[in-house]
C-alpha positions as CSV (number, residue, x, y, z in Angstrom):
1,M,22.1,-13.7,76.9
2,P,21.3,-14.9,73.4
3,S,24.1,-16.0,71.3
4,T,25.1,-14.4,68.7
5,I,25.7,-15.8,65.3
6,E,28.8,-14.4,63.4
7,T,28.0,-14.6,59.7
8,P,31.2,-15.7,57.9
9,E,32.4,-13.2,55.6
10,I,32.5,-13.6,52.0
11,P,36.3,-12.9,50.4
12,K,36.5,-10.8,48.7
13,E,38.1,-12.4,46.0
14,N,35.6,-14.7,45.3
15,N,32.6,-12.1,45.6
16,S,35.0,-9.8,42.9
17,A,35.2,-13.0,40.8
18,G,31.9,-13.9,40.5
19,I,30.2,-10.2,39.7
20,P,32.4,-8.6,37.2
21,D,32.9,-4.4,37.4
22,L,30.6,-3.8,34.1
23,R,30.8,0.1,34.2
24,N,33.7,0.8,32.2
25,R,32.3,-2.0,29.8
26,L,29.0,-1.0,28.8
27,P,29.1,1.7,26.0
28,K,27.2,5.0,27.1
29,L,23.9,5.9,26.7
30,Q,23.6,8.8,23.3
31,P,20.2,10.2,22.7
32,R,18.3,8.6,19.5
33,R,18.6,11.6,16.8
34,R,15.8,11.2,13.7
35,Q,17.9,10.4,11.0
36,A,17.4,12.4,7.3
37,P,15.5,10.3,4.8
38,P,17.6,9.7,2.1
39,S,17.9,11.8,-0.9
40,N,17.0,10.9,-4.6
41,P,19.5,11.0,-6.5
42,L,17.9,11.3,-9.7
43,P,16.2,14.4,-10.5
44,V,13.1,15.2,-11.3
45,P,12.3,15.0,-15.3
46,E,10.9,18.1,-16.4
47,T,8.1,19.0,-19.1
48,P,9.9,18.9,-22.7
49,N,8.9,21.5,-24.8
50,L,6.1,19.9,-27.3
51,P,6.9,20.1,-30.9
52,S,4.5,21.3,-33.0
53,P,2.8,18.8,-35.6
54,P,4.5,17.3,-38.6
55,Q,3.1,18.4,-42.1
56,L,1.2,15.5,-43.1
57,S,2.4,15.6,-46.8
58,S,5.9,14.7,-45.2
59,L,4.4,11.2,-44.1
60,S,4.5,7.9,-45.5
61,F,1.9,6.0,-43.4
62,Q,2.7,2.6,-42.1
63,K,1.7,0.0,-39.9
64,P,3.6,0.4,-36.7
65,T,5.9,-2.6,-35.3
66,R,8.2,-3.0,-32.9
67,R,11.8,-1.3,-33.9
68,I,13.6,-1.8,-30.2
69,L,14.9,-5.5,-30.1
70,S,18.5,-5.0,-29.1
71,R,20.3,-2.8,-26.4
72,A,21.4,-0.9,-29.1
73,D,18.2,0.6,-30.4
74,H,17.1,0.9,-27.0
75,D,20.1,3.7,-26.5
76,L,18.9,5.3,-30.0
77,F,15.3,5.6,-28.9
78,L,16.8,7.4,-25.3
79,A,18.2,10.1,-27.6
80,S,15.8,10.5,-30.4
81,P,13.1,13.3,-30.6
82,T,10.4,10.7,-29.9
83,Y,11.9,10.1,-26.7
84,K,11.7,13.8,-25.9
85,L,8.0,14.0,-27.8
86,L,6.3,11.3,-25.1
87,L,7.9,13.1,-22.3
88,A,6.6,16.4,-23.4
89,F,3.0,14.8,-24.4
90,V,2.7,12.8,-21.3
91,F,4.0,15.4,-18.5
92,G,2.3,17.8,-20.6
93,L,-1.2,16.4,-20.1
94,A,-0.2,15.7,-16.4
95,D,0.5,19.5,-16.1
96,S,-2.9,20.4,-17.7
97,V,-4.6,19.1,-14.7
98,V,-2.6,20.1,-11.5
99,D,-5.5,20.9,-9.3
100,T,-8.0,20.8,-11.1
101,P,-10.8,18.1,-10.1
102,V,-12.6,16.8,-12.8
103,S,-16.1,18.5,-11.6
104,A,-14.5,21.6,-12.9
105,L,-14.8,20.3,-16.6
106,K,-18.1,21.1,-18.0
107,D,-19.4,19.5,-21.1
108,N,-19.7,22.9,-23.1
109,D,-15.1,23.2,-22.5
110,L,-15.2,20.3,-24.5
111,S,-14.2,21.1,-28.6
112,P,-15.8,18.6,-31.4
113,A,-12.8,16.5,-31.6
114,V,-13.2,15.4,-27.7
115,K,-16.6,15.2,-28.1
116,T,-15.8,12.6,-31.2
117,I,-13.4,10.5,-28.7
118,L,-15.9,10.4,-26.1
119,K,-18.3,8.8,-28.6
120,I,-15.8,6.3,-29.6
121,L,-15.5,5.0,-26.1
122,D,-19.0,5.0,-26.0
123,N,-19.0,2.5,-29.4
124,V,-16.5,0.0,-27.9
125,Q,-18.9,0.0,-24.9
126,D,-21.2,-1.1,-27.0
127,V,-19.0,-3.7,-28.9
128,I,-18.4,-4.9,-25.0
129,N,-22.6,-5.5,-24.6
130,R,-22.9,-7.1,-28.1
131,S,-19.7,-9.1,-27.3
132,P,-20.6,-11.5,-24.0
133,P,-17.7,-13.8,-22.2
134,E,-17.9,-17.6,-22.4
135,E,-19.0,-19.7,-19.9
136,Q,-16.1,-20.9,-17.9
137,G,-17.5,-22.0,-14.7
138,D,-15.5,-20.2,-11.4
139,S,-12.2,-19.5,-13.6
140,R,-10.6,-15.9,-12.7
141,F,-8.4,-16.7,-15.8
142,G,-8.8,-14.6,-19.2
143,N,-11.9,-15.5,-20.9
144,K,-12.0,-16.0,-24.6
145,G,-14.8,-14.3,-25.3
146,F,-12.5,-11.0,-25.2
147,R,-10.9,-12.0,-28.6
148,D,-15.0,-11.5,-29.8
149,F,-14.8,-8.4,-28.4
150,V,-11.7,-6.8,-29.9
151,D,-12.3,-8.8,-33.3
152,L,-15.4,-7.1,-33.4
153,A,-14.1,-3.7,-32.6
154,A,-11.0,-4.3,-35.1
155,E,-14.5,-4.7,-38.0
156,E,-15.9,-1.5,-36.9
157,H,-13.1,0.7,-35.9
158,F,-12.8,2.2,-39.5
159,G,-16.1,4.2,-39.3
160,W,-15.3,5.6,-35.6
161,H,-11.9,7.1,-37.3
162,K,-13.8,8.3,-40.1
163,E,-15.6,10.7,-38.3
164,L,-12.4,12.1,-36.4
165,G,-11.8,13.2,-39.8
166,I,-9.2,10.7,-41.0
167,E,-9.4,9.9,-45.0
168,S,-6.5,7.9,-45.4
169,E,-7.0,4.1,-44.9
170,E,-3.1,3.9,-44.1
171,A,-3.7,6.5,-41.7
172,I,-6.4,5.0,-39.9
173,S,-4.0,1.4,-40.5
174,E,-1.3,3.3,-38.3
175,V,-3.6,4.8,-35.7
176,S,-5.9,2.2,-35.2
177,T,-3.1,0.0,-34.2
178,Y,-2.2,1.7,-31.0
179,F,-6.3,2.0,-30.3
180,L,-7.0,-1.7,-30.3
181,Q,-3.6,-2.6,-28.3
182,A,-5.1,-0.1,-25.6
183,F,-7.7,-2.5,-24.6
184,G,-5.6,-5.6,-24.0
185,N,-3.6,-8.6,-26.0
186,R,-5.8,-10.7,-28.1
187,T,-3.7,-13.7,-28.2
188,R,-2.7,-13.7,-24.6
189,I,-6.2,-12.3,-22.8
190,D,-3.8,-9.7,-21.0
191,Y,-3.6,-6.4,-20.0
192,G,-1.1,-3.9,-18.4
193,S,0.1,-0.6,-18.2
194,G,1.8,-1.0,-21.8
195,H,-1.5,-1.1,-23.2
196,E,-2.7,1.3,-21.2
197,L,0.1,3.6,-22.6
198,N,-0.7,2.4,-26.6
199,F,-4.0,4.6,-25.4
200,I,-1.7,7.6,-24.9
201,L,-0.1,7.0,-27.8
202,W,-3.2,6.8,-29.9
203,L,-3.9,10.2,-28.0
204,L,-0.8,11.6,-29.5
205,C,-1.0,10.0,-33.1
206,L,-4.0,12.3,-33.1
207,Y,-2.2,15.2,-32.1
208,Q,0.4,14.3,-34.6
209,L,-2.3,14.8,-37.4
210,G,-3.8,17.8,-35.7
211,I,-7.0,16.6,-35.0
212,I,-6.3,17.3,-31.1
213,T,-4.3,20.5,-29.9
214,P,-3.1,21.6,-26.3
215,A,-6.1,23.4,-25.5
216,D,-7.7,20.0,-25.6
217,F,-5.6,18.4,-23.0
218,R,-7.4,19.0,-19.9
219,P,-10.1,17.5,-21.5
220,L,-8.2,14.7,-22.8
221,V,-7.3,13.8,-19.2
222,L,-10.7,14.6,-17.1
223,K,-13.2,13.3,-19.4
224,V,-11.1,11.0,-22.0
225,F,-8.7,9.0,-20.0
226,T,-11.4,8.8,-17.0
227,R,-13.7,7.3,-19.6
228,Y,-11.2,5.1,-20.5
229,L,-10.7,4.2,-17.1
230,T,-14.7,2.9,-16.4
231,L,-14.9,1.3,-19.7
232,M,-11.3,-0.9,-18.7
233,R,-13.1,-1.7,-15.4
234,V,-16.1,-2.8,-18.0
235,I,-13.7,-5.3,-19.6
236,Q,-11.6,-6.5,-16.6
237,S,-15.1,-7.6,-14.6
238,T,-16.7,-8.9,-18.0
239,Y,-13.5,-11.2,-19.8
240,Y,-11.4,-10.9,-16.6
241,L,-7.5,-10.2,-18.2
242,E,-5.2,-11.5,-16.4
243,P,-2.2,-8.7,-15.6
244,A,0.7,-8.9,-18.3
245,G,3.2,-9.6,-15.4
246,S,3.0,-9.4,-11.7
247,H,1.8,-6.5,-10.1
248,G,2.6,-4.1,-13.0
249,V,5.8,-3.2,-14.4
250,W,5.7,-0.5,-11.6
251,G,4.9,-2.5,-8.6
252,L,1.9,0.0,-7.8
253,D,-1.2,-1.4,-9.5
254,D,-2.2,-4.7,-11.5
255,Y,-2.9,-2.9,-14.9
256,Q,-2.9,0.8,-14.7
257,F,-0.3,3.6,-14.2
258,L,-1.0,6.9,-15.4
259,P,-4.0,7.8,-12.6
260,F,-1.4,8.3,-10.3
261,L,0.5,10.4,-12.2
262,F,-2.2,12.6,-13.1
263,G,-4.0,12.2,-9.9
264,A,-1.1,13.4,-8.4
265,S,-1.4,16.6,-10.5
266,Q,-4.8,16.9,-9.5
267,L,-3.8,16.8,-6.3
268,L,-0.6,19.1,-6.2
269,H,-1.6,21.6,-3.5
270,H,-5.1,20.7,-2.0
271,P,-5.7,22.1,1.3
272,Y,-6.5,19.1,3.0
273,I,-6.4,16.1,1.5
274,R,-2.9,14.5,1.8
275,P,-1.4,11.3,1.0
276,L,-2.5,9.7,4.2
277,S,-5.7,10.4,3.2
278,I,-5.7,7.3,1.0
279,H,-6.4,5.1,4.2
280,Q,-9.5,7.2,4.7
281,N,-12.2,5.0,2.8
282,L,-14.8,8.2,3.7
283,I,-12.1,10.5,1.5
284,L,-12.3,7.7,-1.2
285,E,-15.5,7.1,-1.4
286,Q,-16.3,11.4,-1.2
287,Y,-13.8,12.6,-3.7
288,G,-13.0,9.4,-5.8
289,K,-14.4,10.3,-8.7
290,D,-13.1,14.1,-8.2
291,Y,-9.4,12.9,-8.1
292,L,-7.7,10.1,-10.6
293,Y,-5.3,9.0,-7.5
294,L,-8.1,8.8,-4.9
295,G,-10.7,6.9,-7.3
296,Q,-7.7,4.1,-8.7
297,V,-7.1,3.3,-5.1
298,N,-11.0,3.1,-4.1
299,F,-11.0,0.6,-7.3
300,V,-8.1,-1.4,-6.5
301,N,-9.3,-1.8,-2.8
302,S,-12.8,-3.3,-4.5
303,V,-11.4,-5.9,-6.1
304,K,-9.1,-7.2,-3.4
305,N,-9.7,-10.0,-1.0
306,V,-7.2,-9.2,1.6
307,E,-8.1,-5.6,3.4
308,G,-5.7,-2.9,3.9
309,L,-3.1,-1.4,1.4
310,R,-0.2,-2.6,3.6
311,W,-1.4,-6.2,2.2
312,H,-2.4,-6.2,-1.4
313,S,-0.2,-3.0,-2.4
314,P,2.6,-2.1,-0.4
315,M,4.1,0.2,-2.8
316,L,1.1,2.4,-2.7
317,D,1.3,1.8,1.4
318,D,4.9,3.3,1.2
319,I,4.2,6.3,-1.1
320,S,1.2,7.4,1.5
321,S,4.0,8.5,3.5
322,A,5.5,10.9,1.9
323,K,4.9,14.7,3.5
324,S,2.9,15.7,0.0
325,W,1.9,15.6,-3.4
326,E,4.5,17.4,-4.9
327,K,6.7,14.1,-3.2
328,V,4.5,11.9,-4.9
329,E,4.3,13.6,-8.0
330,A,8.2,13.5,-8.8
331,G,8.2,9.8,-7.9
332,M,5.4,9.4,-10.4
333,R,7.6,11.3,-12.8
334,R,11.0,9.3,-12.1
335,M,9.0,6.0,-12.4
336,F,8.0,6.5,-15.7
337,V,11.2,7.4,-16.9
338,A,13.3,4.6,-14.8
339,E,10.8,2.2,-15.0
340,V,9.1,2.3,-18.3
341,L,10.9,4.1,-20.9
342,K,14.2,3.1,-19.7
343,K,13.4,-0.7,-19.1
344,L,14.6,-2.1,-22.2
345,P,12.3,-5.2,-21.3
346,V,9.3,-2.8,-21.3
347,M,10.4,-0.9,-24.1
348,Q,10.9,-4.1,-26.7
349,H,6.8,-4.0,-27.2
350,F,7.2,-0.5,-28.1
351,L,5.2,0.0,-31.8
352,F,7.0,2.9,-34.1
353,G,5.5,4.4,-37.5
354,S,5.4,7.5,-38.6
355,L,3.4,9.6,-36.1
356,V,5.7,8.2,-33.3
357,P,8.8,7.6,-35.5
358,A,12.0,5.3,-35.0
359,V,15.2,5.9,-35.7
360,D,16.0,4.8,-38.8
361,S,19.3,2.6,-37.8
362,M,17.1,0.7,-35.4
363,N,16.3,-2.7,-36.5
364,K,13.6,-4.4,-38.4
365,E,11.3,-7.7,-37.1
366,E,11.6,-8.8,-40.7
367,E,15.1,-7.4,-41.0
368,L,16.2,-10.0,-38.0
369,G,13.2,-12.4,-38.4
370,V,11.5,-11.8,-35.1
371,P,7.9,-12.3,-35.8
372,S,5.2,-10.2,-35.1
373,E,3.5,-10.0,-31.4
374,D,0.2,-10.5,-33.7
375,L,1.6,-14.4,-34.5
376,D,2.1,-15.4,-30.7
377,P,0.5,-18.8,-30.5
378,E,-2.7,-18.9,-28.0
379,G,-2.0,-18.2,-24.6
380,G,1.8,-16.8,-25.7
381,E,3.3,-20.2,-24.9
382,V,7.5,-20.1,-25.5
383,V,8.7,-23.9,-25.7
384,I,12.4,-24.3,-24.7
385,M,14.7,-27.0,-23.9
386,Q,16.2,-27.1,-20.6
387,D,17.9,-29.7,-18.8
388,G,16.6,-32.1,-21.6
389,M,13.3,-31.7,-20.3
390,R,10.4,-29.5,-22.8
391,H,9.2,-26.8,-20.8
392,V,6.4,-24.3,-21.7
393,H,6.6,-20.5,-20.0
394,Q,4.1,-18.2,-20.2
395,M,4.6,-15.0,-21.9
396,N,2.5,-13.0,-18.6
397,S,3.6,-15.5,-16.0
398,W,6.3,-15.0,-13.2
399,G,10.1,-15.9,-14.3
400,D,10.1,-19.1,-12.4
401,C,10.4,-22.5,-14.3
402,C,7.7,-23.7,-15.7
403,G,5.6,-20.3,-15.5
404,I,2.7,-19.6,-13.2
405,K,0.0,-18.0,-15.0
406,V,-1.4,-15.0,-12.7
407,P,-5.3,-14.6,-12.1
408,S,-7.1,-11.8,-12.7
409,S,-8.0,-9.9,-9.0
410,V,-10.7,-8.5,-10.7
411,A,-12.0,-12.1,-11.5
412,A,-11.5,-12.8,-8.1
413,A,-14.0,-10.2,-6.7
414,Q,-16.7,-10.7,-9.5
415,E,-16.6,-14.7,-8.6
416,M,-17.1,-13.8,-5.0
417,K,-20.1,-11.3,-5.5
418,K,-21.5,-14.3,-7.6
419,R,-21.2,-16.9,-4.7
420,M,-22.2,-14.4,-1.9
421,G,-25.6,-13.6,-4.4
422,G,-26.4,-17.4,-4.8
423,G,-25.7,-18.6,-1.2
424,G,-22.5,-20.2,-2.0
425,N,-19.7,-20.4,0.0
426,G,-16.9,-17.5,0.0
427,L,-14.2,-17.9,-2.8
428,R,-10.9,-19.4,-1.8
429,R,-8.5,-17.3,-1.7
430,I,-5.4,-17.5,-4.0
431,P,-1.9,-15.6,-2.9
432,F,-2.1,-13.7,-6.1
433,D,-5.1,-11.5,-5.5
């Protein structure tokens, strides 16, 4: 008989000591529940009633200046009729293009005033053609030829405004300040959404003078503002204007904001284009000329040398997950109020005159000894002393000491095209593109 091998019995005490009983220690599994997205506590700003233009006889025209020079000045502005006037004008423009593509507007829908404004923008294009950029190699920073463009436009704009029916030299001086600021800063050779707002303020001045009326609002967005956008893209590709700040005040785009507000209104109830459609190149190419939102996204994609919105425009990428254009449009309205009008660093550059009036008790530049922005030194540098060392900070730089100038992303795309066309190596990427 085979011998039987007995297996030694493991003591229960050792077995339990080596493998602890975890049945009562592990938490019980619970089914995952989808959490509701957090609701935005800020109400959606409504469109105030647009007041009638003032009596021209009551106005004393003046060159616009900065008046928001302290937090108290800012608080006065936010409680002023001018604040409501600006909201009513901008949101009124947005309301006028709800569910309306650019192609829905025909040339015979344009008033004589709107046609004259478009002619003025054509004149600006002619000035660009007569103001070539300076040779600066493959630099992607602002080209000093831009100053020649601004100087030539400043010489010729007087006659353009006369064609609008503005006869007073003082009125032209006031209105043209916003007009010339709308194309960028001559000293710093930069451009941002604040300059874009100056273009809207120029149109607001024309409304205050009775030259345009609410009946012109839809053409002002679909014809005039789209022409302005095209013009700014030409200026960017010609003079390489640097972004006035890092990725724009709103974090949406290096240079523009209003195409997203107006564009969201255009798409408000579109039957099949959704916010996520901005990731479909076919949609952008097919509908970009009809809808400002899609056209701006298409342009941004074309000038970035990193592919994908999530990499070069993460906020636009995040917004695309919204369920409807109503959500997007509401968010753009909140942004305009919270991130522009209610931000002191932004509004310190806002200009007030007789057509866009300040509150009488607000400070004045001359009373505080604050020099005009026109008197900034070349490049907009500010010299300060820190820890016994002399530092130079760029006005359009990141906040880090000593400031890093931000090159133009449009310039990067243009230089890439030049090198590819000439058979050279591709342009080295930099972290700001």
